[in-house]
C-alpha angles and dihedrals in degrees: 000000000000128000129236119304111271101178120079119264112239132198139081116333117259110246114239092214132035112264116268114264135191138061095300092053092046091048092049092051092046092048092051092049093046091051091046091052097040121123112258139066114336093224094055091044089051092052092049093046092050091048091051090050092052089052090051090052093048093049092048094242090124133026116238112236130197090242092052091048090054093048092048090050089052090049091051090055091049090051097046116121138166120242109289093008118130118217112234138205097293092058091046092050092047090049092051092048094049093045090055090052091048090050091056092047093050089079086069096046 
């Protein structure tokens, strides 16, 4: 007989709530993904996508998850800029990377 597990369990986090369902949830996910993939500057698309996601949380269309909160906080750091400062390629690449992670996590929101 073996003892209790001592090594950490890895894998995707278990959602605390069932994912949001219905037309509003589907529309919010589709809108986020369309904004994320839109032509234009990645930083501006990221700002618009994050704002749309916040609206979806506030309206109840999607459930906020701990993972999404962490990703949105990371995105906010990547998009920070001082007055008059332009965000360069590293910020754009970070924004694209984080948006893709958020898009995957939205299926749990």
